[in-house]
C-alpha positions in Angstrom: 12.8 13.7 -26.9 9.2 13.2 -27.9 6.9 14.9 -25.5 4.2 12.9 -23.7 0.9 14.5 -23.2 -1.2 13.6 -20.1 -4.9 14.4 -20.0 -6.8 14.1 -16.7 -10.6 13.6 -17.0 -13.2 13.6 -14.3 -13.8 10.3 -12.6 -17.1 11.6 -11.2 -19.5 14.4 -11.7 -18.8 17.7 -10.0 -22.1 17.4 -8.2 -20.9 14.2 -6.6 -17.8 15.9 -5.3 -20.0 18.7 -3.9 -21.9 16.0 -2.0 -18.7 14.5 -0.6 -17.4 17.9 0.4 -20.5 18.4 2.6 -19.3 15.6 4.8 -15.8 17.1 5.4 -15.0 18.4 8.8 -14.8 22.2 9.4 -11.0 21.8 10.0 -10.5 20.3 6.6 -12.3 23.2 4.9 -10.8 26.0 7.1 -7.3 27.4 7.5 -4.3 25.3 8.6 -3.8 25.1 12.4 -1.2 27.3 14.0 0.4 24.2 15.5 1.7 23.3 12.0 4.7 25.7 12.6 5.9 23.5 15.5 5.8 20.2 13.6 9.1 18.3 13.3 10.2 17.4 9.8 9.4 13.9 8.6 11.8 11.7 6.6 11.4 12.0 2.8 9.6 9.4 0.8 11.7 8.1 -2.0 9.3 6.2 -4.2 10.8 3.3 -6.1 11.3 4.6 -9.7 9.5 2.8 -12.5 11.0 5.2 -15.0 12.7 8.6 -14.9 10.4 11.5 -15.4 11.6 14.8 -16.7 9.6 18.1 -16.9 11.1 18.5 -20.4 9.6 15.2 -21.5 6.1 15.5 -20.1 3.2 17.8 -20.6 0.2 17.5 -18.3 -3.2 18.8 -19.4 -6.3 18.7 -17.1 -9.9 18.7 -18.2 -12.1 21.5 -17.0 -13.5 21.0 -13.5 -11.4 18.0 -12.4 -9.0 19.9 -10.1 -11.8 22.0 -8.7 -13.7 18.8 -7.7 -10.5 17.3 -6.2 -9.9 20.5 -4.2 -13.4 20.2 -2.7 -12.9 16.6 -1.7 -9.3 16.3 -0.4 -8.4 17.8 3.0 -5.7 20.4 3.6 -3.9 18.3 6.2 -3.4 14.6 7.0 -2.0 12.5 9.9 1.5 11.1 9.5 2.3 7.9 11.4 5.5 6.5 12.8 6.1 2.8 12.3 6.5 1.4 15.8 10.0 -0.2 15.9 10.1 -4.0 16.4 12.6 -6.5 15.2 11.4 -10.1 14.7 13.1 -12.7 16.8 12.7 -16.4 17.5 10.1 -15.5 20.1 8.1 -13.6 17.5 7.9 -16.7 15.3 7.2 -19.0 18.2 4.3 -16.9 19.4 2.8 -16.7 15.9 3.2 -20.5 15.4 1.6 -21.2 18.8 -1.3 -18.9 17.9 -1.8 -20.9 14.6 -1.9 -24.2 16.4 1.7 -25.4 15.7 3.7 -25.1 18.9 7.5 -25.1 18.2 9.2 -28.3 19.5 11.7 -27.7 22.3 14.6 -29.1 20.4 13.9 -26.8 17.5 13.5 -23.8 19.8 16.9 -24.7 21.4 18.7 -24.9 18.1 17.2 -22.0 16.3 19.0 -18.6 16.3 17.6 -15.9 18.5 17.6 -13.5 15.6 18.8 -13.3 12.0 22.0 -11.3 11.3 20.2 -8.3 9.6 17.5 -8.2 12.3 14.9 -7.2 9.7 13.3 -10.6 9.2 13.0 -14.0 10.8 12.0 -17.2 8.9 10.9 -20.4 10.5 9.2 -23.6 9.3 7.2 -25.6 11.8 5.3 -28.6 10.5 3.1 -27.3 7.6 3.7 -23.6 8.5 6.2 -21.5 6.7 6.5 -18.1 8.5 8.3 -15.0 7.4 8.2 -12.4 10.2 9.2 -8.8 9.3 9.7 -5.4 11.0 6.9 -3.4 12.6 4.6 -6.4 13.2 4.3 -7.5 9.5 4.1 -11.3 9.0 3.6 -13.7 6.1 2.4 -17.3 6.6 1.7 -20.1 4.1 0.5 -23.7 4.8 2.4 -26.2 2.6 -0.4 -28.8 2.8 -3.1 -26.4 1.7 -2.9 -25.6 -2.0 -4.4 -22.2 -3.0 -5.6 -23.3 -6.4 -8.2 -25.2 -8.4 -7.3 -27.5 -11.3 -9.8 -27.5 -14.2 -11.7 -29.4 -15.4 -11.2 -31.9 -12.5 -12.5 -29.3 -10.0 -14.4 -26.1 -10.3 -16.2 -23.8 -7.9 -19.0 -21.3 -8.5 -17.4 -17.8 -8.3 -20.2 -16.2 -6.3 -20.2 -19.1 -3.7 -16.4 -19.0 -3.6 -16.3 -15.3 -2.8 -18.8 -15.6 0.1 -17.0 -18.7 1.4 -13.7 -16.8 1.3 -15.1 -14.0 3.4 -16.7 -16.3 5.9 -13.6 -18.5 6.3 -11.4 -15.5 6.7 -13.7 -14.0 9.3 -13.9 -17.2 11.3 -10.1 -17.6 11.2 -9.5 -14.1 12.4 -12.1 -14.4 15.2 -10.3 -17.5 16.4 -6.7 -16.2 16.2 -7.2 -12.5 16.9 -4.6 -11.7 14.2 -6.5 -8.9 12.5 -4.9 -5.5 13.3 -7.0 -3.1 15.3 -9.1 -0.9 13.0 -8.9 -3.0 9.9 -12.0 -3.8 7.9 -12.8 -6.2 5.1 -12.9 -4.1 1.9 -13.1 -6.7 -0.9 -12.5 -10.3 -2.0 -10.0 -10.6 -4.8 -10.2 -13.4 -7.3 -7.3 -14.0 -9.7 -7.2 -16.5 -12.5 -3.8 -17.5 -13.9 -3.8 -19.9 -16.9 -0.9 -22.1 -17.8 0.2 -25.7 -18.4 -3.3 -26.9 -19.2 -4.8 -25.7 -16.0 -6.4 -22.6 -14.4 -5.1 -21.5 -11.0 -7.7 -19.7 -9.0 -6.5 -17.6 -6.0 -9.0 -15.9 -3.7 -8.1 -13.5 -0.8 -10.1 -11.5 1.7 -8.5 -8.1 1.8 -8.6 -5.9 4.9 -7.5 -2.3 5.1 -7.4 0.5 7.7 -8.6 4.1 7.1 -7.2 7.3 8.5 -9.1 10.5 7.9 -11.2 8.5 5.4 -8.2 7.3 3.3 -6.8 3.7 3.1 -3.6 2.4 4.7 -2.1 -1.0 4.9 -3.2 -4.4 3.5 -3.9 -7.6 5.4 -4.9 -10.4 3.1 -6.2 -13.9 4.1 -6.0 -16.5 1.3 -8.6 -19.3 1.2 -8.3 -22.4 -0.9 -11.0 -24.4 -2.7 -11.6 -26.5 0.4 -12.5 -23.4 2.4 -9.3 -23.6 4.4 -7.1 -20.6 5.1 -3.9 -21.3 3.2 -2.0 -18.0 3.5 -1.7 -14.7 5.5 0.1 -11.7 4.2 0.3 -8.6 6.4 1.6 -5.3 5.2 0.0 -3.2 7.9 2.5 -1.9 10.4 2.0 -1.2 14.1 1.7 2.6 14.1 1.5 5.7 16.3 0.6 9.2 15.2 3.5 11.7 14.8 1.2 14.7 14.0 -1.2 16.2 11.5 0.7 17.7 8.6 -0.3 20.2 5.8 -0.3 18.5 2.4 -0.1 19.6 -1.2 -3.2 20.8 -2.9 -4.3 18.8 -6.0 -3.0 21.7 -8.1 0.4 21.4 -6.4 0.4 17.6 -6.8 -0.3 18.1 -10.5 2.8 20.3 -10.8 4.8 17.8 -8.8 4.1 15.1 -11.4 6.8 16.7 -13.5 9.3 16.6 -10.6 11.8 14.0 -9.4 9.5 13.3 -6.5 6.9 11.5 -8.7 6.7 7.9 -9.8 5.0 7.0 -13.0 4.2 3.4 -13.9 2.8 1.9 -17.1 4.2 4.2 -19.7 6.0 3.0 -22.8 9.8 3.1 -23.0 11.5 6.6 -22.9 11.4 8.4 -26.2 8.2 6.9 -27.5 5.1 9.1 -27.7 2.4 8.2 -25.2 -1.0 9.6 -24.4 -2.4 9.0 -21.0 -5.9 9.5 -19.7 -6.1 9.7 -15.9 -9.5 8.5 -14.9 -9.3 8.9 -11.1 -7.5 11.0 -8.5 -7.1 9.2 -5.1 -5.2 9.5 -1.9 -3.9 6.7 0.2 -1.0 6.0 2.6 2.2 4.6 1.2 3.3 1.4 3.0 6.1 0.1 0.7 6.7 -3.7 0.8 6.1 -5.8 3.9 9.8 -6.2 4.7 10.9 -2.6 4.2 12.1 -0.6 7.1 9.7 2.4 7.0 10.4 5.3 9.3 6.9 6.8 8.7 3.7 6.1 6.9 2.7 9.1 4.9 -0.1 10.0 2.5 0.4 10.1 -1.3 -1.6 11.3 -4.3 -2.5 8.6 -6.9 -3.4 9.5 -10.4 -4.8 6.4 -12.3 -5.9 5.8 -15.8 -4.7 4.3 -19.1 -1.9 5.1 -21.5 -1.6 4.3 -25.2 1.5 3.6 -27.3 0.6 4.4 -30.9 3.9 3.0 -32.1 2.9 -0.5 -30.9 -0.9 -0.1 -30.9 -1.3 -1.1 -27.2 -3.1 0.4 -24.2 -2.1 -0.2 -20.7 -2.9 1.0 -17.2 -0.9 4.0 -15.9 -0.5 5.1 -12.3 1.4 8.2 -11.1 2.1 8.8 -7.4 3.3 11.9 -5.6 4.2 12.3 -1.9 1.5 14.5 -0.3 3.2 16.1 2.7 4.3 19.7 1.9 8.1 19.8 1.2 8.8 22.4 3.9 7.8 19.7 6.5 10.1 17.1 4.9 13.7 16.7 5.9 16.4 16.9 3.2 17.3 13.7 1.5 20.5 12.2 2.7 21.1 8.6 1.6 18.3 6.6 0.1 17.9 3.0 1.3 15.6 0.1 0.4 12.2 0.7 1.9 11.5 4.0 0.1 12.9 6.4 2.6 16.1 8.0 3.7 17.6 7.4 7.1 19.0 10.7 8.4 18.9 13.1 11.3 15.1 13.6 10.9 14.4 9.9 11.2 16.5 9.7 14.4 14.5 12.6 15.9 11.0 11.0 15.4 9.3 9.6 18.5 10.6 6.2 19.6 13.9 6.5 17.7 
C-alpha cells in the first residue's frame, strides 16, 4: 500500500503560544492531582469512521516547534461531563410549542402518543411548527411558513446588513423565549450560499457555543430568513453535569494515536492513493456527536485540521483528524459499539445518574 505522509506545520508563532501559556492556571502547568487515581472509568468514544487508518499506511511528520507550542497551550487535564438523561415525550413537545406561541390543541394532545416506541425522539407538528425533540434536551424546530432563503435576482440583501440583522433577531428571539442554554455565547454568524436551478439560496444562522476550561462544546444555531424572522432552531447542546476532571493525552501522545484505531481521519483520498496532508492547526474541543445520539458522556478530543492533496487527480481538499483526549487508562474497555459514538457497557451504567 502506498504510504501517506502527513506534515504538521505551525498555525501560529511560538511566541504567541508562549503568550497564551501565561494565562493558564497553575494546575494546568503543574503535576496531575492525586485524586486522578480515584476517578471512575468513562465509556469509550467510538468516533464514526470516515476511513480505516492503519499505522502501516500512514507516516506522520511534524514541523519543528509545533508540538512544543501545543504542549505549552493545552492543559494536562480536562473536565468530562455526563449527559443528563431525559427522554422526550408529548409533554416535552407541548411545552416547547407553548413557549414558541403555538399551544397544542386539546384534541391533538388527547390523540397523540405519550412517547414514541424508541424513546429517543418525539416529533410533532403544530400549525406552522415542525418539532423534533431528542434526548438530553436537544431540540430542532422549523417554521414551514418562513422560508430560509433568498431568490436572486428578485430579492437580494446586503451581506453585512444581513449578518447584523441575523444576530439581532436571534438575540431578541432568545431573550423572549429563554431557550438559550445556560453558559452559551454567540460565537459567529454563518452565511452559506447554495447555487442551483437558476437561483441562489442564502442561509444565515447565529451560532452559539459553550466553553469548558476555555474549549468549545455544543452548538445552538438560530436560523433567520431574509425577512428577519427566526425560521429554525437546531440544538446539539445537551444538559450536562460534571463527572470529574480527567488526565488527557499530551499533544505528542495524540500525534502517536493518529496511527491507531482510535483516530478518525476525514478528507483523504481513497485507500491506496498517495496523499500529502498539511495540518495547519491543532485544536481541542468537546465531542457531541449528532443531536439525536444517545451520548453517555461528553469528552474532549484533539482536532488536527489542514489540507490534503491527491496528485493522481490533481485536487486539494480539507482534511481533519480527531483523537479522543482522555487517557486510555481512564477509559472502560469497549464492549458493543452503538450509534451515538459510544459503547454502552458496565462503565456507562456506573456513571452518576445511570
